[in-house]
C-alpha positions in Angstrom: 0.5 114.1 25.3 -2.7 113.1 27.2 -2.4 111.2 30.5 -5.5 109.1 31.4 -6.7 107.4 34.5 -9.0 104.5 33.3 -11.1 102.2 35.4 -12.0 99.0 33.5 -13.3 95.5 34.0 -10.8 92.7 33.4 -11.2 89.1 32.4 -10.4 86.5 35.1 -9.3 82.9 35.1 -8.5 80.3 37.7 -4.9 79.6 36.7 -5.6 75.8 36.6 -7.2 75.6 40.1 -10.7 74.2 40.8 -13.3 77.0 41.2 -16.8 76.9 42.5 -19.7 78.0 40.4 -20.4 80.8 42.9 -16.9 82.1 42.4 -17.3 82.1 38.6 -20.6 84.1 38.9 -18.9 86.8 41.0 -18.2 90.3 39.7 -15.3 90.9 37.2 -12.2 92.5 38.7 -12.2 96.3 38.5 -8.8 97.5 37.5 -7.4 101.1 37.6 -4.7 102.0 35.1 -3.0 105.3 34.4 -0.6 106.2 31.6 0.1 108.1 28.4 -2.6 107.7 25.8 -0.5 106.5 22.8 -3.4 105.2 20.6 -7.2 105.3 20.5 -9.6 103.9 17.9 -13.3 102.8 17.9 -12.5 99.5 19.7 -9.6 100.2 22.1 -7.2 102.6 23.9 -3.6 101.9 24.5 -1.8 103.4 27.5 1.9 103.3 28.1 4.3 104.1 31.0 6.9 105.5 28.6 6.7 106.7 25.0 9.3 108.2 22.6 7.0 108.9 19.7 7.6 105.6 18.0 8.1 103.0 20.8 6.2 102.3 24.0 7.2 100.5 27.2 4.8 99.3 29.9 1.8 99.4 27.5 -1.7 98.0 28.1 -4.4 97.7 25.5 -7.9 98.1 27.0 -11.1 97.3 25.0 -13.5 100.3 25.1 -16.3 97.9 25.9 -14.5 97.1 29.2 -14.1 100.8 30.3 -16.2 101.8 33.3 -14.9 105.4 33.4 -12.0 107.5 32.3 -10.5 110.8 33.3 -7.8 113.1 31.9 -5.2 113.8 34.5 -3.6 117.2 34.6 
């Protein structure tokens, strides 16, 4: 099983609050995630905190277009 560390750009939203135009123009949040690589295809990767071969827990699906960098952890 491969364990990856992935840095990726996330979407953002204001959660219903008023936001200035300058705030909207700011950089996207850079997120770091690490986990077991349970799926990869042309469009996305799926990391999970736990995996039994059929079921995952603590999973996150990251579009490949959002990935800044990735590294295999040993």
